[in-house]
N, C-alpha and C positions, 0 to 999 in steps of 0.2 A: 760260559760262566767261568772258564779257566780253572775249574776244580779238578785238576788232573789226577790227584790221588784217588778221588772218588770215581773217576771214569775208568781207571785201570781194571778194577774187578769186573766191570760190565764188559769191557773189551775182551778180557780173558774168558769170560763165560761165553761170549759170542764165538770165540775161537774154539772153545771146547765143543760147541754144537756144530761148527763148520770151520775146520782148520784152513780152508781155502777161501775164506771170506776176505776179499781184497780190502774192502772198506775198514774192517776191523783191524787187519794187519797194518794198514797205513795209519789208521787212527792210533793204534798202539805205538807205532814208531814216533808219531808226532807227540804223543803223551809222554813217552819215555824221554824224548829229547827235551821237552819242557821241564821234566823232573830232574834233568842233569844226568841221565843214564845213557850216554851215547853208545856204548857197546851193545846194550840190549836193543836200543833203538835201531842200530844198524842191522841186527839180526832180523828184526821184524820188517824193516824196510826191504831188505834183500828178499825175504820171503814174498812180500807183496809184489816186488818187481819181477820175481820169477814167474808170477802169474799174469802180470800185466806190465811189460817193460815200458809202456807209454804213460804210466801213472804220473799224474801231475806232481806228486811229492818226490819224484826222482831227483829233483834239484837239491834235496836235503842230503843225499848221499855224500857229496864232497864235503859238506859242512860237518857231517858226523865223522868222516875220516880225519879231517883237520883237528877236530876236538880230541880224537883219540891220540893223535900224534902229540898233542900238547900235554897229555896226561903223563 
């Protein structure tokens, strides 16, 4: 539905319950990226990648780094 602002509290709640939830971490990274918050997205993505380095969303890391360089 692309309602990213509404998804973020749900993802945060899932991470409160289980801070090592890879799906919630990667979902949070994707959501923050869509909201134009690359620094926060990178933190979430790195946390997810520390748990699963083969995560499909790993391709997003260079994109986020590029966005941060442009800021």
